[in-house]
LUMKE-901750 format. One record per residue: x, y, z of N, C-alpha, C, O, CB in turn; residue number from 1. Coordinates in steps of 0.001 Angstrom, whole numbers, always signed. Glycine has a CB too. Example, Ala and Ser with C-alpha at 12.3 -4.5 7.8 and 13.67 -1.06 7.14 Angstrom:
n_xx=+13190&n_yy=-5690&n_zz=+7800&ca_xx=+12300&ca_yy=-4500&ca_zz=+7800&c_xx=+13200&c_yy=-3300&c_zz=+7800&o_xx=+14236&o_yy=-3319&o_zz=+8465&cb_xx=+11308&cb_yy=-4473&cb_zz=+9046&k=1
n_xx=+12850&n_yy=-2250&n_zz=+7080&ca_xx=+13670&ca_yy=-1060&ca_zz=+7140&c_xx=+12900&c_yy=+30&c_zz=+7870&o_xx=+13409&o_yy=+1138&o_zz=+8039&cb_xx=+14084&cb_yy=-598&cb_zz=+5725&k=2
//
This chain:
n_xx=+26994&n_yy=+7119&n_zz=+25355&ca_xx=+27332&ca_yy=+7391&ca_zz=+23974&c_xx=+27404&c_yy=+8896&c_zz=+23769&o_xx=+26618&o_yy=+9658&o_zz=+24332&cb_xx=+26306&cb_yy=+6749&cb_zz=+23016&k=1
n_xx=+28340&n_yy=+9292&n_zz=+22973&ca_xx=+28532&ca_yy=+10715&ca_zz=+22689&c_xx=+28333&c_yy=+10975&c_zz=+21205&o_xx=+28606&o_yy=+10120&o_zz=+20362&cb_xx=+29937&cb_yy=+11184&cb_zz=+23135&k=2
n_xx=+27860&n_yy=+12150&n_zz=+20913&ca_xx=+27808&ca_yy=+12602&ca_zz=+19534&c_xx=+28600&c_yy=+13898&c_zz=+19425&o_xx=+29335&o_yy=+14255&o_zz=+20346&cb_xx=+26338&cb_yy=+12797&cb_zz=+19057&k=3
n_xx=+28459&n_yy=+14589&n_zz=+18332&ca_xx=+29223&ca_yy=+15817&ca_zz=+18106&c_xx=+28905&c_yy=+16870&c_zz=+19167&o_xx=+29798&o_yy=+17592&o_zz=+19612&cb_xx=+28932&cb_yy=+16375&cb_zz=+16707&k=4
n_xx=+27643&n_yy=+16960&n_zz=+19572&ca_xx=+27212&ca_yy=+17996&ca_zz=+20512&c_xx=+27475&c_yy=+17618&c_zz=+21976&o_xx=+27279&o_yy=+18442&o_zz=+22869&cb_xx=+25734&cb_yy=+18276&cb_zz=+20318&k=5
n_xx=+27907&n_yy=+16408&n_zz=+22221&ca_xx=+28166&ca_yy=+15998&ca_zz=+23589&c_xx=+27436&c_yy=+14709&c_zz=+23938&o_xx=+27473&o_yy=+13739&o_zz=+23180&cb_xx=+27764&cb_yy=+17096&cb_zz=+24546&k=6
n_xx=+26775&n_yy=+14704&n_zz=+25083&ca_xx=+26128&ca_yy=+13500&ca_zz=+25588&c_xx=+24830&c_yy=+13206&c_zz=+24816&o_xx=+24045&o_yy=+14117&o_zz=+24554&cb_xx=+25834&cb_yy=+13648&cb_zz=+27092&k=7
n_xx=+24614&n_yy=+11965&n_zz=+24462&ca_xx=+23399&ca_yy=+11516&ca_zz=+23770&c_xx=+22461&c_yy=+10941&c_zz=+24820&o_xx=+22773&o_yy=+9901&o_zz=+25399&cb_xx=+23723&cb_yy=+10449&cb_zz=+22647&k=8
n_xx=+21316&n_yy=+11580&n_zz=+25091&ca_xx=+20467&ca_yy=+11176&ca_zz=+26210&c_xx=+19594&c_yy=+9952&c_zz=+25956&o_xx=+18954&o_yy=+9462&o_zz=+26887&cb_xx=+19598&cb_yy=+12304&cb_zz=+26583&k=9
n_xx=+19546&n_yy=+9445&n_zz=+24727&ca_xx=+18663&ca_yy=+8329&ca_zz=+24414&c_xx=+19459&c_yy=+7054&c_zz=+24211&o_xx=+20538&o_yy=+7065&o_zz=+23618&cb_xx=+17831&cb_yy=+8634&cb_zz=+23174&k=10
n_xx=+18916&n_yy=+5966&n_zz=+24704&ca_xx=+19529&ca_yy=+4666&ca_zz=+24496&c_xx=+19205&c_yy=+4211&c_zz=+23075&o_xx=+18029&o_yy=+4166&o_zz=+22715&cb_xx=+19031&cb_yy=+3628&cb_zz=+25553&k=11
n_xx=+20195&n_yy=+3873&n_zz=+22259&ca_xx=+19935&ca_yy=+3464&ca_zz=+20879&c_xx=+19076&c_yy=+2199&c_zz=+20768&o_xx=+18451&o_yy=+1970&o_zz=+19733&cb_xx=+21243&cb_yy=+3242&cb_zz=+20168&k=12
n_xx=+19040&n_yy=+1387&n_zz=+21806&ca_xx=+18238&ca_yy=+164&ca_zz=+21757&c_xx=+16743&c_yy=+460&c_zz=+21721&o_xx=+15957&o_yy=-408&o_zz=+21341&cb_xx=+18556&cb_yy=-717&cb_zz=+22953&k=13
n_xx=+16335&n_yy=+1664&n_zz=+22106&ca_xx=+14924&ca_yy=+2035&ca_zz=+22016&c_xx=+14474&c_yy=+2193&c_zz=+20561&o_xx=+13288&o_yy=+2071&o_zz=+20254&cb_xx=+14673&cb_yy=+3334&cb_zz=+22784&k=14
n_xx=+15412&n_yy=+2458&n_zz=+19687&ca_xx=+15074&ca_yy=+2675&ca_zz=+18289&c_xx=+14884&c_yy=+1368&c_zz=+17516&o_xx=+14256&o_yy=+1375&o_zz=+16457&cb_xx=+16148&cb_yy=+3502&cb_zz=+17631&k=15
n_xx=+15403&n_yy=+266&n_zz=+18009&ca_xx=+15313&ca_yy=-1004&ca_zz=+17296&c_xx=+13866&c_yy=-1459&c_zz=+17131&o_xx=+13488&o_yy=-1788&o_zz=+16006&cb_xx=+16111&cb_yy=-2073&cb_zz=+18028&k=16
n_xx=+13025&n_yy=-1503&n_zz=+18171&ca_xx=+11628&ca_yy=-1907&ca_zz=+17948&c_xx=+10873&c_yy=-945&c_zz=+17029&o_xx=+10045&o_yy=-1376&o_zz=+16226&cb_xx=+10900&cb_yy=-2007&cb_zz=+19279&k=17
n_xx=+11152&n_yy=+342&n_zz=+17141&ca_xx=+10505&ca_yy=+1320&ca_zz=+16262&c_xx=+10938&c_yy=+1091&c_zz=+14822&o_xx=+10117&o_yy=+1161&o_zz=+13907&cb_xx=+10842&cb_yy=+2764&cb_zz=+16701&k=18
n_xx=+12210&n_yy=+819&n_zz=+14616&ca_xx=+12721&ca_yy=+550&ca_zz=+13281&c_xx=+12087&c_yy=-701&c_zz=+12688&o_xx=+11674&o_yy=-692&o_zz=+11529&cb_xx=+14236&cb_yy=+404&cb_zz=+13315&k=19
n_xx=+12004&n_yy=-1772&n_zz=+13463&ca_xx=+11401&ca_yy=-3011&ca_zz=+12973&c_xx=+9918&c_yy=-2837&c_zz=+12673&o_xx=+9430&o_yy=-3341&o_zz=+11661&cb_xx=+11593&cb_yy=-4127&cb_zz=+13989&k=20
n_xx=+9192&n_yy=-2127&n_zz=+13541&ca_xx=+7771&ca_yy=-1843&ca_zz=+13337&c_xx=+7574&c_yy=-1088&c_zz=+12023&o_xx=+6740&o_yy=-1467&o_zz=+11200&cb_xx=+7199&cb_yy=-1026&cb_zz=+14524&k=21
n_xx=+8339&n_yy=-28&n_zz=+11836&ca_xx=+8217&ca_yy=+805&ca_zz=+10647&c_xx=+8596&c_yy=+30&c_zz=+9392&o_xx=+7921&o_yy=+136&o_zz=+8368&cb_xx=+9090&cb_yy=+2050&cb_zz=+10779&k=22
n_xx=+9658&n_yy=-739&n_zz=+9464&ca_xx=+10127&ca_yy=-1504&ca_zz=+8311&c_xx=+9105&c_yy=-2549&c_zz=+7876&o_xx=+8890&o_yy=-2745&o_zz=+6680&cb_xx=+11454&cb_yy=-2179&cb_zz=+8632&k=23
n_xx=+8478&n_yy=-3214&n_zz=+8829&ca_xx=+7474&ca_yy=-4235&ca_zz=+8498&c_xx=+6268&c_yy=-3603&c_zz=+7794&o_xx=+5840&o_yy=-4089&o_zz=+6747&cb_xx=+7016&cb_yy=-4977&cb_zz=+9776&k=24
n_xx=+5725&n_yy=-2535&n_zz=+8357&ca_xx=+4559&ca_yy=-1884&ca_zz=+7750&c_xx=+4914&c_yy=-1274&c_zz=+6400&o_xx=+4110&o_yy=-1324&o_zz=+5469&cb_xx=+4001&cb_yy=-801&cb_zz=+8685&k=25
n_xx=+6097&n_yy=-704&n_zz=+6283&ca_xx=+6510&ca_yy=-92&ca_zz=+5015&c_xx=+6643&c_yy=-1161&c_zz=+3936&o_xx=+6228&o_yy=-945&o_zz=+2797&cb_xx=+7848&cb_yy=+673&cb_zz=+5184&k=26
n_xx=+7209&n_yy=-2294&n_zz=+4276&ca_xx=+7348&ca_yy=-3379&ca_zz=+3304&c_xx=+6006&c_yy=-3887&c_zz=+2807&o_xx=+5823&o_yy=-4090&o_zz=+1606&cb_xx=+8126&cb_yy=-4521&cb_zz=+3911&k=27
n_xx=+5064&n_yy=-4094&n_zz=+3723&ca_xx=+3736&ca_yy=-4579&ca_zz=+3334&c_xx=+3028&c_yy=-3548&c_zz=+2464&o_xx=+2460&o_yy=-3898&o_zz=+1429&cb_xx=+2884&cb_yy=-4899&cb_zz=+4582&k=28
n_xx=+3056&n_yy=-2286&n_zz=+2871&ca_xx=+2361&ca_yy=-1236&ca_zz=+2122&c_xx=+2985&c_yy=-1030&c_zz=+741&o_xx=+2262&o_yy=-859&o_zz=-240&cb_xx=+2383&cb_yy=+80&cb_zz=+2909&k=29
n_xx=+4302&n_yy=-1042&n_zz=+653&ca_xx=+4953&ca_yy=-885&ca_zz=-652&c_xx=+4625&c_yy=-2054&c_zz=-1566&o_xx=+4396&o_yy=-1855&o_zz=-2759&cb_xx=+6473&cb_yy=-760&cb_zz=-486&k=30
n_xx=+4599&n_yy=-3252&n_zz=-1040&ca_xx=+4273&ca_yy=-4433&ca_zz=-1838&c_xx=+2848&c_yy=-4336&c_zz=-2383&o_xx=+2608&o_yy=-4620&o_zz=-3556&cb_xx=+4437&cb_yy=-5715&cb_zz=-997&k=31
n_xx=+1906&n_yy=-3934&n_zz=-1528&ca_xx=+517&ca_yy=-3816&ca_zz=-1961&c_xx=+338&c_yy=-2689&c_zz=-2974&o_xx=-416&o_yy=-2844&o_zz=-3935&cb_xx=-391&cb_yy=-3584&cb_zz=-760&k=32
n_xx=+1012&n_yy=-1566&n_zz=-2778&ca_xx=+913&ca_yy=-458&ca_zz=-3727&c_xx=+1494&c_yy=-855&c_zz=-5086&o_xx=+935&o_yy=-500&o_zz=-6124&cb_xx=+1639&cb_yy=+787&cb_zz=-3179&k=33
n_xx=+2589&n_yy=-1573&n_zz=-5086&ca_xx=+3177&ca_yy=-2028&ca_zz=-6348&c_xx=+2285&c_yy=-3060&c_zz=-7026&o_xx=+2117&o_yy=-3037&o_zz=-8246&cb_xx=+4573&cb_yy=-2618&cb_zz=-6109&k=34
n_xx=+1723&n_yy=-3949&n_zz=-6249&ca_xx=+861&ca_yy=-5000&ca_zz=-6797&c_xx=-381&c_yy=-4412&c_zz=-7462&o_xx=-837&o_yy=-4919&o_zz=-8486&cb_xx=+447&cb_yy=-5978&cb_zz=-5692&k=35
n_xx=-927&n_yy=-3342&n_zz=-6879&ca_xx=-2131&ca_yy=-2706&ca_zz=-7421&c_xx=-1802&c_yy=-1556&c_zz=-8371&o_xx=-2688&o_yy=-807&o_zz=-8782&cb_xx=-3004&cb_yy=-2197&cb_zz=-6286&k=36
n_xx=-510&n_yy=-1424&n_zz=-8717&ca_xx=-38&ca_yy=-417&ca_zz=-9671&c_xx=-454&c_yy=+1006&c_zz=-9279&o_xx=-890&o_yy=+1783&o_zz=-10129&cb_xx=-565&cb_yy=-737&cb_zz=-11058&k=37
n_xx=-319&n_yy=+1337&n_zz=-8014&ca_xx=-599&ca_yy=+2679&ca_zz=-7512&c_xx=+737&c_yy=+3400&c_zz=-7333&o_xx=+1309&o_yy=+3414&o_zz=-6243&cb_xx=-1410&cb_yy=+2631&cb_zz=-6161&k=38
n_xx=+1222&n_yy=+3995&n_zz=-8421&ca_xx=+2559&ca_yy=+4592&ca_zz=-8433&c_xx=+2691&c_yy=+5774&c_zz=-7479&o_xx=+3715&o_yy=+5920&o_zz=-6812&cb_xx=+2907&cb_yy=+5037&cb_zz=-9832&k=39
n_xx=+1676&n_yy=+6608&n_zz=-7410&ca_xx=+1753&ca_yy=+7780&ca_zz=-6529&c_xx=+1850&c_yy=+7344&c_zz=-5069&o_xx=+2644&o_yy=+7894&o_zz=-4306&cb_xx=+522&cb_yy=+8698&cb_zz=-6733&k=40
n_xx=+1052&n_yy=+6366&n_zz=-4684&ca_xx=+1118&ca_yy=+5856&ca_zz=-3319&c_xx=+2472&c_yy=+5201&c_zz=-3051&o_xx=+3034&o_yy=+5356&o_zz=-1968&cb_xx=-19&cb_yy=+4854&cb_zz=-3064&k=41
n_xx=+2991&n_yy=+4472&n_zz=-4031&ca_xx=+4280&ca_yy=+3816&ca_zz=-3854&c_xx=+5367&c_yy=+4841&c_zz=-3558&o_xx=+6155&o_yy=+4662&o_zz=-2629&cb_xx=+4644&cb_yy=+2999&cb_zz=-5098&k=42
n_xx=+5412&n_yy=+5915&n_zz=-4343&ca_xx=+6431&ca_yy=+6954&ca_zz=-4145&c_xx=+6234&c_yy=+7646&c_zz=-2798&o_xx=+7199&o_yy=+7888&o_zz=-2074&cb_xx=+6381&cb_yy=+7994&cb_zz=-5291&k=43
n_xx=+4970&n_yy=+7966&n_zz=-2463&ca_xx=+4704&ca_yy=+8632&ca_zz=-1182&c_xx=+5121&c_yy=+7754&c_zz=-10&o_xx=+5744&o_yy=+8233&o_zz=+938&cb_xx=+3217&cb_yy=+8992&cb_zz=-1062&k=44
n_xx=+4780&n_yy=+6478&n_zz=-73&ca_xx=+5138&ca_yy=+5558&ca_zz=+1012&c_xx=+6652&c_yy=+5368&c_zz=+1103&o_xx=+7199&o_yy=+5185&o_zz=+2190&cb_xx=+4451&cb_yy=+4201&cb_zz=+808&k=45
n_xx=+7309&n_yy=+5414&n_zz=-33&ca_xx=+8763&ca_yy=+5229&ca_zz=-50&c_xx=+9493&c_yy=+6430&c_zz=+547&o_xx=+10497&o_yy=+6266&o_zz=+1241&cb_xx=+9248&cb_yy=+4989&cb_zz=-1479&k=46
n_xx=+8991&n_yy=+7638&n_zz=+280&ca_xx=+9687&ca_yy=+8857&ca_zz=+706&c_xx=+9304&c_yy=+9280&c_zz=+2123&o_xx=+10176&o_yy=+9601&o_zz=+2930&cb_xx=+9388&cb_yy=+9992&cb_zz=-263&k=47
n_xx=+8009&n_yy=+9281&n_zz=+2428&ca_xx=+7533&ca_yy=+9793&ca_zz=+3717&c_xx=+7753&c_yy=+8736&c_zz=+4796&o_xx=+7386&o_yy=+7573&o_zz=+4627&cb_xx=+6027&cb_yy=+10191&cb_zz=+3637&k=48
n_xx=+8351&n_yy=+9153&n_zz=+5897&ca_xx=+8629&ca_yy=+8232&ca_zz=+6996&c_xx=+7807&c_yy=+8658&c_zz=+8211&o_xx=+8128&o_yy=+9652&o_zz=+8861&cb_xx=+10156&cb_yy=+8203&cb_zz=+7336&k=49
n_xx=+6738&n_yy=+7900&n_zz=+8520&ca_xx=+5831&ca_yy=+8261&ca_zz=+9612&c_xx=+5721&c_yy=+7163&c_zz=+10658&o_xx=+4702&o_yy=+7066&o_zz=+11343&cb_xx=+4457&cb_yy=+8577&cb_zz=+9062&k=50
n_xx=+6730&n_yy=+6350&n_zz=+10793&ca_xx=+6774&ca_yy=+5263&ca_zz=+11780&c_xx=+5558&c_yy=+4329&c_zz=+11626&o_xx=+5004&o_yy=+3847&o_zz=+12614&cb_xx=+6822&cb_yy=+5847&cb_zz=+13220&k=51
n_xx=+5166&n_yy=+4092&n_zz=+10398&ca_xx=+4111&ca_yy=+3122&ca_zz=+10128&c_xx=+2710&c_yy=+3687&c_zz=+10066&o_xx=+1789&o_yy=+2967&o_zz=+9679&cb_xx=+4145&cb_yy=+2083&cb_zz=+11147&k=52
n_xx=+2504&n_yy=+4945&n_zz=+10429&ca_xx=+1140&ca_yy=+5490&ca_zz=+10458&c_xx=+557&c_yy=+5658&c_zz=+9061&o_xx=-587&o_yy=+5269&o_zz=+8829&cb_xx=+1126&cb_yy=+6829&cb_zz=+11179&k=53
n_xx=+1309&n_yy=+6224&n_zz=+8125&ca_xx=+829&ca_yy=+6384&ca_zz=+6764&c_xx=+628&c_yy=+5028&c_zz=+6107&o_xx=-322&o_yy=+4842&o_zz=+5346&cb_xx=+1801&cb_yy=+7232&cb_zz=+5947&k=54
n_xx=+1499&n_yy=+4093&n_zz=+6390&ca_xx=+1402&ca_yy=+2760&ca_zz=+5811&c_xx=+133&c_yy=+2049&c_zz=+6282&o_xx=-562&o_yy=+1421&o_zz=+5484&cb_xx=+2638&cb_yy=+1933&cb_zz=+6171&k=55
n_xx=-163&n_yy=+2148&n_zz=+7565&ca_xx=-1374&ca_yy=+1526&ca_zz=+8111&c_xx=-2615&c_yy=+2185&c_zz=+7521&o_xx=-3574&o_yy=+1500&o_zz=+7166&cb_xx=-1396&cb_yy=+1627&cb_zz=+9655&k=56
n_xx=-2600&n_yy=+3515&n_zz=+7414&ca_xx=-3741&ca_yy=+4230&ca_zz=+6828&c_xx=-3951&c_yy=+3802&c_zz=+5378&o_xx=-5089&o_yy=+3619&o_zz=+4947&cb_xx=-3525&cb_yy=+5759&cb_zz=+6906&k=57
n_xx=-2861&n_yy=+3640&n_zz=+4619&ca_xx=-2979&ca_yy=+3200&ca_zz=+3230&c_xx=-3611&c_yy=+1811&c_zz=+3158&o_xx=-4541&o_yy=+1586&o_zz=+2383&cb_xx=-1597&cb_yy=+3194&cb_zz=+2547&k=58
n_xx=-3106&n_yy=+886&n_zz=+3964&ca_xx=-3599&ca_yy=-487&ca_zz=+3913&c_xx=-5073&c_yy=-560&c_zz=+4316&o_xx=-5843&o_yy=-1302&o_zz=+3706&cb_xx=-2759&cb_yy=-1386&cb_zz=+4825&k=59
n_xx=-5467&n_yy=+200&n_zz=+5331&ca_xx=-6839&ca_yy=+111&ca_zz=+5823&c_xx=-7842&c_yy=+889&c_zz=+4988&o_xx=-8979&o_yy=+442&o_zz=+4833&cb_xx=-6896&cb_yy=+596&cb_zz=+7228&k=60
n_xx=-7453&n_yy=+2052&n_zz=+4438&ca_xx=-8444&ca_yy=+2935&ca_zz=+3836&c_xx=-8266&c_yy=+3208&c_zz=+2346&o_xx=-9261&o_yy=+3423&o_zz=+1654&cb_xx=-8432&cb_yy=+4213&cb_zz=+4548&k=61
n_xx=-7050&n_yy=+3208&n_zz=+1828&ca_xx=-6819&ca_yy=+3676&ca_zz=+465&c_xx=-6398&c_yy=+2597&c_zz=-518&o_xx=-6263&o_yy=+2883&o_zz=-1708&cb_xx=-5790&cb_yy=+4728&cb_zz=+481&k=62
n_xx=-6190&n_yy=+1395&n_zz=-74&ca_xx=-5758&ca_yy=+320&ca_zz=-952&c_xx=-6905&c_yy=-82&c_zz=-1868&o_xx=-8055&o_yy=-169&o_zz=-1436&cb_xx=-5259&cb_yy=-891&cb_zz=-136&k=63
n_xx=-6587&n_yy=-327&n_zz=-3136&ca_xx=-7594&ca_yy=-819&ca_zz=-4066&c_xx=-7985&c_yy=-2235&c_zz=-3666&o_xx=-7158&o_yy=-3013&o_zz=-3192&cb_xx=-7073&cb_yy=-780&cb_zz=-5529&k=64
n_xx=-9254&n_yy=-2551&n_zz=-3863&ca_xx=-9661&ca_yy=-3924&ca_zz=-3599&c_xx=-9214&c_yy=-4788&c_zz=-4766&o_xx=-9354&o_yy=-4386&o_zz=-5921&cb_xx=-11200&cb_yy=-4030&cb_zz=-3380&k=65
n_xx=-8689&n_yy=-5947&n_zz=-4488&ca_xx=-8181&ca_yy=-6788&ca_zz=-5573&c_xx=-9315&c_yy=-7291&c_zz=-6463&o_xx=-10398&o_yy=-7630&o_zz=-5989&cb_xx=-7397&cb_yy=-7974&cb_zz=-5005&k=66
n_xx=-9039&n_yy=-7328&n_zz=-7743&ca_xx=-10007&ca_yy=-7830&ca_zz=-8703&c_xx=-9687&c_yy=-9296&c_zz=-8957&o_xx=-8569&o_yy=-9635&o_zz=-9343&cb_xx=-9984&cb_yy=-7002&cb_zz=-10030&k=67
n_xx=-10659&n_yy=-10154&n_zz=-8741&ca_xx=-10470&ca_yy=-11586&ca_zz=-8945&c_xx=-11121&c_yy=-11963&c_zz=-10262&o_xx=-12320&o_yy=-11768&o_zz=-10457&cb_xx=-11065&cb_yy=-12418&cb_zz=-7764&k=68
n_xx=-10319&n_yy=-12501&n_zz=-11154&ca_xx=-10831&ca_yy=-12912&ca_zz=-12454&c_xx=-10897&c_yy=-14423&c_zz=-12452&o_xx=-9872&o_yy=-15102&o_zz=-12388&cb_xx=-9940&cb_yy=-12379&cb_zz=-13628&k=69
n_xx=-12092&n_yy=-14939&n_zz=-12521&ca_xx=-12283&ca_yy=-16388&ca_zz=-12521&c_xx=-12610&c_yy=-16851&c_zz=-13930&o_xx=-13276&o_yy=-16152&o_zz=-14694&cb_xx=-13406&cb_yy=-16804&cb_zz=-11534&k=70
n_xx=-12136&n_yy=-18025&n_zz=-14254&ca_xx=-12467&ca_yy=-18597&ca_zz=-15549&c_xx=-13911&c_yy=-19085&c_zz=-15523&o_xx=-14434&o_yy=-19493&o_zz=-14486&cb_xx=-11498&cb_yy=-19751&cb_zz=-15911&k=71
n_xx=-14519&n_yy=-19032&n_zz=-16661&ca_xx=-15860&ca_yy=-19582&ca_zz=-16774&c_xx=-15744&c_yy=-21097&c_zz=-16677&o_xx=-14706&o_yy=-21653&o_zz=-17037&cb_xx=-16553&cb_yy=-19144&cb_zz=-18111&k=72
n_xx=-16786&n_yy=-21783&n_zz=-16200&ca_xx=-16709&ca_yy=-23237&ca_zz=-16053&c_xx=-16360&c_yy=-23953&c_zz=-17355&o_xx=-15656&o_yy=-24963&o_zz=-17331&cb_xx=-18019&cb_yy=-23765&cb_zz=-15531&k=73
n_xx=-16835&n_yy=-23451&n_zz=-18478&ca_xx=-16548&ca_yy=-24088&ca_zz=-19762&c_xx=-15066&c_yy=-23981&c_zz=-20079&o_xx=-14452&o_yy=-24946&o_zz=-20534&cb_xx=-17383&cb_yy=-23452&cb_zz=-20888&k=74
n_xx=-14488&n_yy=-22801&n_zz=-19837&ca_xx=-13069&ca_yy=-22612&ca_zz=-20103&c_xx=-12223&c_yy=-23493&c_zz=-19190&o_xx=-11201&o_yy=-24030&o_zz=-19617&cb_xx=-12685&cb_yy=-21143&cb_zz=-19927&k=75
n_xx=-12644&n_yy=-23644&n_zz=-17939&ca_xx=-11902&ca_yy=-24480&ca_zz=-17007&c_xx=-11919&c_yy=-25927&c_zz=-17463&o_xx=-10895&o_yy=-26607&o_zz=-17397&cb_xx=-12479&cb_yy=-24361&cb_zz=-15597&k=76
n_xx=-13068&n_yy=-26411&n_zz=-17927&ca_xx=-13159&ca_yy=-27795&ca_zz=-18414&c_xx=-12287&c_yy=-27994&c_zz=-19642&o_xx=-11632&o_yy=-29027&o_zz=-19782&cb_xx=-14616&cb_yy=-28162&cb_zz=-18739&k=77
n_xx=-12276&n_yy=-27007&n_zz=-20534&ca_xx=-11456&ca_yy=-27109&ca_zz=-21741&c_xx=-9973&c_yy=-27111&c_zz=-21381&o_xx=-9185&o_yy=-27820&o_zz=-22008&cb_xx=-11768&cb_yy=-25950&cb_zz=-22708&k=78
n_xx=-9595&n_yy=-26340&n_zz=-20398&ca_xx=-8196&ca_yy=-26302&ca_zz=-19975&c_xx=-7767&c_yy=-27644&c_zz=-19390&o_xx=-6665&o_yy=-28121&o_zz=-19663&cb_xx=-7977&cb_yy=-25183&cb_zz=-18948&k=79
n_xx=-8631&n_yy=-28245&n_zz=-18591&ca_xx=-8326&ca_yy=-29555&ca_zz=-18011&c_xx=-8241&c_yy=-30598&c_zz=-19109&o_xx=-7354&o_yy=-31451&o_zz=-19082&cb_xx=-9389&cb_yy=-29960&cb_zz=-16968&k=80
n_xx=-9145&n_yy=-30545&n_zz=-20071&ca_xx=-9138&ca_yy=-31504&ca_zz=-21176&c_xx=-7868&c_yy=-31345&c_zz=-22011&o_xx=-7285&o_yy=-32337&o_zz=-22446&cb_xx=-10388&cb_yy=-31321&cb_zz=-22064&k=81
n_xx=-7444&n_yy=-30117&n_zz=-22233&ca_xx=-6226&ca_yy=-29872&ca_zz=-23010&c_xx=-5003&c_yy=-30409&c_zz=-22291&o_xx=-4094&o_yy=-30942&o_zz=-22928&cb_xx=-6054&cb_yy=-28379&cb_zz=-23286&k=82
n_xx=-4968&n_yy=-30276&n_zz=-20976&ca_xx=-3839&ca_yy=-30808&ca_zz=-20211&c_xx=-3804&c_yy=-32332&c_zz=-20291&o_xx=-2735&o_yy=-32929&o_zz=-20418&cb_xx=-3921&cb_yy=-30355&cb_zz=-18741&k=83
n_xx=-4970&n_yy=-32953&n_zz=-20218&ca_xx=-5031&ca_yy=-34412&ca_zz=-20283&c_xx=-4581&c_yy=-34916&c_zz=-21655&o_xx=-3918&o_yy=-35950&o_zz=-21742&cb_xx=-6456&cb_yy=-34901&cb_zz=-19979&k=84
n_xx=-4930&n_yy=-34206&n_zz=-22720&ca_xx=-4509&ca_yy=-34603&ca_zz=-24059&c_xx=-3000&c_yy=-34501&c_zz=-24219&o_xx=-2385&o_yy=-35311&o_zz=-24912&cb_xx=-5202&cb_yy=-33744&cb_zz=-25107&k=85
n_xx=-2412&n_yy=-33507&n_zz=-23577&ca_xx=-987&ca_yy=-33265&ca_zz=-23697&c_xx=-140&c_yy=-34304&c_zz=-22969&o_xx=+1040&o_yy=-34466&o_zz=-23280&cb_xx=-666&cb_yy=-31903&cb_zz=-23176&k=86
n_xx=-723&n_yy=-35003&n_zz=-22012&ca_xx=+26&ca_yy=-36000&ca_zz=-21229&c_xx=+189&c_yy=-37282&c_zz=-22041&o_xx=-695&o_yy=-37689&o_zz=-22795&cb_xx=-694&cb_yy=-36303&cb_zz=-19882&k=87
n_xx=+1321&n_yy=-37884&n_zz=-21863&ca_xx=+1553&ca_yy=-39192&ca_zz=-22493&c_xx=+1197&c_yy=-40262&c_zz=-21486&o_xx=+1644&o_yy=-40230&o_zz=-20339&cb_xx=+3037&cb_yy=-39352&cb_zz=-22979&k=88
n_xx=+411&n_yy=-41183&n_zz=-21913&ca_xx=+23&ca_yy=-42291&ca_zz=-21021&c_xx=+958&c_yy=-43462&c_zz=-21199&o_xx=+1453&o_yy=-43730&o_zz=-22293&cb_xx=-1428&cb_yy=-42735&cb_zz=-21287&k=89
n_xx=+1189&n_yy=-44147&n_zz=-20107&ca_xx=+2095&ca_yy=-45310&ca_zz=-20152&c_xx=+1310&c_yy=-46579&c_zz=-20289&o_xx=+1892&o_yy=-47662&o_zz=-20344&cb_xx=+2974&cb_yy=-45377&cb_zz=-18901&k=90
//
């Protein structure tokens, strides 16, 4: 393969695994940053291209821990009761 400067010494097929590796980590990291509403991290991950290193560091060290909001048992029972009332019985 030739480019403007002459002979291209690298086989383009070597870039395919690197591209797939980077794309997978970037997708996961961007999804997690958007989900946790971390806008600065989202922009940084979108712009900076580090072949997955920044993305892995974000996922392992800087990602917010997800907050799980559970219903109280009383609210859960009331929700189930409300659904049962709404159903028409045959």
